[in-house]
N, C-alpha and C positions, 0 to 999 in steps of 0.2 A: 618773535611775535611783535615786538616793538617796531622792528624794521618793516614788517609787512603792513602794519597799521600806518606807519609814516608814508609808505608808498601809496596806500589807498588815499590818504589825506591829500597828498600832492596831486594825485589823479583827479580827485574831486574838485580841487581848486582850479586845476587846468581846465576841466570841463566847464566850470562856471565862467572862467575868463573867456573861453571860446564862445560859449552861448551868448555872453554879454557883447562880445565883439561882433558877432553875427547880427545881433539885434541892432547894434549901432549902425552896421552896414545897411540893414533893412530900412532904418529910419533915414539914413543919409540919401538913399535912393528915392525916398518919398519927399525929399526937399527939406528935411529938418537939419539945421546947421549943427555941427558937432565941433567942439573946441578940443583939439588934440592935446592941449596942455593939461586940461582937467579931465582926463579920460576916465578916471575912476568915478568921479561924480557924474560924468556924462553917461556912463554905463547904467547907473541906477535910473537916471532921468529918461534915457532911451528905452530902458526896459518898461517903464511905465507908459511911455508913448507907444511902444511896440504893442503892448497889451491892448491899448485903446484902438490903434490903427487896425490890427488884425481882427479885433471884434467887430469893428465897423465894416471892414472890407469882406470878410468871409463868414461872419456870423458867430464865430467862436474865437477864443484866445489862441494865438499861435503856439506851436510847440516849443519855440526857443525860450519862452517865458517859463514854462514848466521845467525845461532842462536846467535853467538857471536856478530856479527855486529848489529843485530836488538836489542838485549837486551842491549848492551852498549849505543846505541843511544837512546833507550827509557829511560834508566837511566839518560842520559845527559838531555833529555828534561824535565823529571819529576824533576830533581835536580834544573834546571834553574827555572822552574815554582815554586818550593818551595822557592827558594831565592827571587823571585819576590813577592810572597805572603807574605813572612816573612818581607822583608825590603822595599817593595814597597808601 
């Protein structure tokens, strides 16, 4: 059970990273400069800008924002559950 939960946690984190990188790519195509050295911070900044850009362009927030939010929250829930099982 612990191994399955760890695999789910890693998949959620990978899903969040991919969604964040795709949001960075979307912003870079729109002319927003991205610093590759600070990619982790840039991911959060670009997700915020992605949300605003897609809302302005198509009238609603783009799907990558929701992919990131759902996956990072799922990773948080699974991570806390793993900690409770491990140390609880």
